[in-house]
N, C-alpha and C positions, 0 to 999 in steps of 0.2 A: 044930845045929837054932835054938840061940840067935840066932848070925846073920841066916838067914833071917828068924826074925821082927825082928829089930831092923829089918831091910830094907824089908819090908815096912810094919811101921809108922811108919818112916820113908817111905815114900811115900804111905801112905793122909793122912799128915800133910800133905806137900807138894797133895796133890790138894786137901783141905778148907782148907786154907790160901791155895792157886788161888783154891776157889770164893767163900769170905768177899771175897776181897782182892779179886774178879771185882764181889762183889755191893757192897761198899763204895763201888766206884767208879764204878758204874751211876746216872747223877741222873736222878729223876724228876722232872719238871716240873709242879706242880699247877696248877690255870686260874687262879688268881688272879697268878700269878709268870710271869717271863720267866725261862728259865736262861742263861746268857751264860758259854760256855767260851771261855777265852781261852789264850795261850801258843803252842805251836806246832798250828795248826789249820789249815794250808794252804792260808788264804783273806787271806794279807798280801800277796800280789800281785795281789788284787783290789782295794786298797783299803781293804780292812776287815780290822782287829785281830782279831775273834773272831766265835763263831757264838753264834747267838738261836737259839734254840727257845718256844716259846710249846704247851705241852701236849707230851705223850707224853714222851720220854727221849732220853736217851746216854749213851754210856760216855766217860768221863773218865780220860785215860790216867795214871799214876802221873808225877810230875817231870815228865814235859815240858806238862803240862797240868794246868788249875787251873778252878773254875770259883764263882761266884758269883749271885745272884737280883737279878731289879730286882722291886717289888712294887706291882702295878696297883691300891691302891687307890686311890678318888678323889679328887682334893685340891680344898675348897674355899678362896677366896679372896676376901679383901673388897678392893675398891677403893672408896675414898673419893675420888676424883678432885675436886679442887676448883682453880678459878680456869684452867679449859682455853679457850682462845680458840677462839670459833666464827668460821664466814667472815666475819661483819662486826666481829669482834676486839671481840666481847661476853663474858667470862666468864663461864662456865656450870658448875654445880657439876653430878657425875652420878655419886651413889653407886651399886655397882650388885655384884652378886655373881655371881662366875667358878665353874666347875665343872671343874677338869683331870686330869688322869691321863697315864702313860705309855703310848704307843700302841704296837699289836700289829702294828700294818702293816708289810709287808717293805720295807726300806730304813729304813724310820723308826726303827723298833726298835734296829738296829744304831745310829743315831744315840742313842738314850737309853743306848746299851751305852757307848758311846763319850764322852758328855758328861755322865753322871749316874750311872755305876757306882761307889757307894763312898761318895754322898753324903745326909746323912739328909734327911729328910720335911720340916721347917723351911729346910733348905739348897735344896730342889726346889722348893718352897713363896716362899720368897724369890725365887727366879730367875726364874716364872712370873709374880711379879707385878710384878718392873720390867719383863719384857717388855710384859705386857698394860697398865700404864700407860705406854709410849711409844706404843704403836700407838692405843690409845683418844683420844690426843692429836693423834695425822694424822688420824684418823679425821672427828672432832669440827670439826678444821680448815679441811677441805672439804665442812663442812654448815652451811647458812644456819642460825639459832636456831627459826625457824617450822616448818622440817622436822624439826631435834631435839624441839621439843617435840610437833606433830603429827604426825609418822609413827615411831611406838617401833618397828615392826617394820624399815621400811628403816637404821631407826638401829644395830638388833640385826644384820643380815644385813653390815651393811661393818664393822663391828666384829670379827665372826666369822671374815668371810673375811680382815681384815687382821691379825687376831690368829693365826688358824688356821696362817696361812705361816710365822709367825716361830717359833709353837711346834712346829711340825713340825722345824726345824733342829738341837733341843735336846735330842727323840724324846720332846716331850709332843702331846698330844691334847685339844681343846675339847670338853669335855659337854654344858655348858648357859651361857645367860650370863642373867642375870636385872637391867634396868636399873631401876632406883628412881625416886622422884621428880626432875627434876631443875631447879632455882635456875638466879639468876644473879648475881650481886651490884647490878646496876642494876636490879631489877625489869621490867625489859622482859618476863617472862615472866608477874607477877603481873599486867602492863598487860595483856597478850595477852588473860589470863583475865578481867582487870574488861568488857574490850571486848567479848567473845565472852557474858559475864553481860546485859551492855546490851543486846545486839543479840538474845539470846534473849527479855529480858523486853518488849523493843518488840514484836518478833514475835508474842509471846503478847498483848498488849495488844491487835494490829492485829485478831488472828484472832477475839479477844472480839468488839469491835465489827462485827464480819463477821457472826458470828452471830447478834447482836443484831439488828443488820440484818436480815439472812436472815428470821429470826423476824416481823419484822412486817411484813415484806414477804408471806411466807407468808400472816399471819393475812389482811392483805385480801384475796390473791389467795384464801383461804380464802372469803370471806364473798362474792368478786364468781361463785365457782363456785357456790356456795349457790344465788344469787339465779339464774342461769343454768341450772341443772342445775333450779331448780323451772318455768322457763317453757318449757325443754324438753321434762318432762314431760308437762305439758297439752297444747302443738304436739301432742308426740307420741300425745297419748292421742287426739286427734282427729283425725289424720291415719293413726293406726291402724285406726278404725273406718271411713275413707273405702278405706283400703290393705284391708282388711277384705272388704270390699263388692268392691274392684275384682281380688280375689285369687279370691274365687268365680268370678267371672266368666271370670275369666284358666286357673281349674283346670279349668273346664266344656270352654272352648273347648279346652284342652290336651288333655282328655281325649278330643275327638271327634278333635281331632287324633292322636292316640297310638293311638287305635282305629283310623283309618283308615292311618296308617305300618305298624303291626301288619299289616293284611288285605295291605299291599303289600308289607311282607320276606317275608310268609310264602310269597306266589304267588313273589317273587324268587328265595327258599332253595327253592325245590321245582324252579323252572327251572333255578340255579347246581347244586343237586345232581343233577339229571339229565344235564346238561352234561355234571359232571366225570365221570359212573358213564359215560358214551359217551367221553370222553377217555380215561380208565383202559383202558377195553374196544380204543379205537385204538392204545394202548402195547403194552398185554398184543399185540397182535396184531401189528404191528412187530416186538415183542424177539423173538416167535416166528418170525417171520421173517427175521431175523438171527441167528437159532439155525440156523433150517435153510439159509441162505446159507453160513456158518459150515461146518455138519455137509459141504455138498456139495463146499466148498473143500475141506476134509480130504481126502473120499475122492479128487477131482480129483486132490489132489497125490500122493494113494498109489499112486491107478491110474496115472499117468502120468508126477509129477516122480521119482518114488521109483525105480520101473524105470530110468527114463532116467538118474539119476546111478550105479546099478548097471551099468546098460551103458558108462557113462562112465567109470568104475574099472575093471572088466573090459578094456576097450579100452587105459587109460593102462597096468596092467599086462602084454597080451600083445607092449602097442609096447616096455616098457621092456625087459622080457623077449628080446625080440627085437632092440633096441638091444644090449643086455648080449654078445647069442649074437654079433652081428655083430662087436661090438668086441674078444671073444675069439678070433673067427676071424681080424680082421685081426691081431692080435696076435700068433695063432702064424703067419700067413703073416710078419709082420717079422720074427718069431725065425727060422723059417727063410730069408730073405733074408740077415739077419743073418750065420745058422750059414754059409751059402753062399761070402757074400763073406767074412767072416773063411776060410774053408777057403782061396778065390780068392786071398788077401792070403798065406795062408801056402807055399801052390803058388812065388806070384810071389817070395814069397821066398826059396824053397829055391833057386829055379832063379836068382836075382840072386845069392845065395851062390854056389852051385856056378859061374857065369859068373865070379866075381871069383876062385875058388880055381883055375878054368882059365887066368884072364888071370896071375895071379899065380905060376901055374908056369911059364906062356909068357914071362913077364918074368926068372923064376928062368936058365932054358934060355936065355936071349938075351942076359943082362945084359954080356956082353962085346962085344957088338954090338948097340946100340940099334935101328940100323935098320934090322935083321933083324926086331925085333919089331915095328915098326910095319907091315913088306911083310908080315909074317904076318896082321896085324888087317886090314890092307887086303885082301887077298888072300880074308879070312873073309868081308868085306863085298863082295867082288866080285861075286857074284850078284845080290846088293840093287842094285848102280849099276847091271848093264848090265840089269835088271828095268826100273828107271827110264828108263835110256833108252831103251827098247821103250815105253814107255808116252809117249814123247814123240808117237810116232806111229798109236798103236794105237788112239787115238781118232778118229782122221783119217778123214771119210766122205768120201771122193773119186768121185762122181756118174761125172764124163768129164771126160777130158784131152785138149784138143786139140791138137795138136802142127805148126806151120808148119814145113817144113823145103826152102829153096831147093835142096838138090840137091850143095849143095857140101859134100866131109867133110874136107876141108882135113887128112886125114892123122887126123882123130879120132873119134869115135864118132859114132853116130847120134844123132838129135836127141831120141829114145824113150830112149835110154841115158845121155846128157848128162843129161836129166830125171831119172832115177832114180837115176843118180849125185851130183847136188847135193843131192837129195832127202835122202840118205843121208847125205851132209858135211856136211849143216845142224845134224846131232842135234850136242850136244855133247861134242867126242871124249874116250875116256877117259881120255886121256894127260893134256890139258888140267885136267881135275878133278884126277885127284893130283896131278899139279906145283902145283897152284895150296894144297895142304897140304903142299907139299914132298918128297912121295914121288916115286922114279923106279922105273917099270914095269919087269920084263924084257923084253928084245927080243922074247922069243917072242909077247907081246902085242902088238908093232908098236914104232916108235920115230920121233921126230920129226925132221924134216930141220932142222938150223940149233941156235942156242943158248938161244931163245926160241922156251916151248913153247906160250904162246897165237897168237903170228902164222905157224908155221912150218906146215908141210904134210907131212901123214901118209904114210908110207908104208906100206901093208898089202901085206906078201909072199903074202898068199892071196885077195887080190882078184883077183876074175873079172872079166874087160874084156866090156865089153858091146858089141855093133856090129849096124851094122843091117840088115837082112834085106832081101834082092834085092827084096820086093813092098815093104817102105818105100822102096827106093829107087827105084823106078818109078814112084812117084809123087811128084814135085816138088814141086805147089801145095800139098797139103795132106793131111796122114793125121792120122785122128783115132783116136784110143786108147779103148775104153769100159771102164772096170774099175769094179766093185761089190766092195766090204768087206763 
C-alpha cells in the first residue's frame, strides 16, 4: 500500500511539474512589445534566424529555444543639422525632431530582431540618428534653397521617403517629422524674407492709393448721379402725366378690344366644343364598328377555320394510321419473303451438301480408276447434254421445204433424205463435245472414225437409212415438201 501511494504521488508530482514547465515556457506577447523566439525554429532555411510575434503568444521549447522582447516605445530624436549644402551649394541649418519606433510590419520586424535585439534604447537612438543625418543631407542637396524655405510639405515628404527606406533596413519605422526654423550662414534666407516683406509693403501702399483714388472717383460719380437723378425725376414727372393720359386712352381701347375678342373667343369656343363633341361621337362609332368587325372575324374563325383545322388534323391522323398500317403490312410481307428465301437457301444448301456427299462417295468408290469417276459424272449429265442438242433444232420454224432433184440417184439417198440427214449431222456431235473435255464415250453410244474427233466421221450403228419413195423419183424436175412444226 505504501509503494502504491508513493507511485501515485510521484505521478501527480510529474503531472503538475509538467504543467508548471509548460506554463512557464509559454510566452505571452503584450501589445507594446515584439516576442522574438530564436534557436531551433525551423525558419533558418528561409533566410530568417528567428520568429517574431506581435500580440498573442507562443510556446518556447526548453533547451533548444529561447526568447526575448523588443520594446515598441516611440523614440524621439533631435537632429541639429548645420551646414548642409543645398542645390546651389548654400549651407543650410535645418533643426528638426524625428520620432521613430520598432516596426511591426511583417518582414521589417524580423530585421529589427536581427539588428536591434539586445541593444539598449540609447544605442537604438544613436543608430537611428546617424541614418537620419545622412538621409537629410542627401535630400537637402537635391532641393534649391527657395523650395526648402517656401515648400515645407515637400521637404518633409522627401525626408520621410528617404529616411523611411533606410530605417526599414534595420527594423525601424518613421512615426513623425517636425522641421523647425530654417536658416543659412550667408543670410540668403533673411534676404529672401526682407524682399518678401518689402514686396508686401509696396503692394499694401499701392492698394491704399488705389483705395483713395477709388474714393474720390466715387464721390464725384455720386454728385454727378445726384444731379442726373434730380433732372430725371422732373422729366419723369411730366412724362408721367402725359403717359397717364395716354395710358387711360389705351386702356379704354384695350378694354373695347378685349370685349370684342372675348365675344369672338366665346363664339369660337362654342363651335370648337360642338366640333369636339361630334368628333368624339364619330370616334366612338368607329371604335364600335371596329369591335363589331373583330367579333365577326372571331365568329368566322370559329365557324370556318377551327373546323377546317380539326378536319385537317383528323385527315393527317388517319393518313398516318393508314401509312403505319401499310408499313407494317409491307414489313410483314418482307419478313415472309425473307423467311421463304431463307428456307429456300437452306434447301439449296441441303441439296448441295447431299450432292457433295454423293460426289465424295463416287470419288471414293472410283479412286483406283479416275477416268471411271469422270465417265460416271458425264453419264449423269448426258440427259442434259442431249436435251441441249435437241434444243438446237427444236425452235426452228420450217414452213416450207423445196427440193430440186435431177433424178440421178448415184447410189445414194434421195434429196429429201439427204436434207434430213444433213440437218441432223449439222448438230454438234456428242462425241466431239465429250472429246473436248478429254472423255471417251463407250462404243454403244457410237464411235469416231480416225484419230481426230473434231474432223472424223461418226458412224451410228442404229442409224436408219432414208431412201426416196417412188413418187418422189417420178418427179425429176421438182419435189415440194411442206411441213409445219
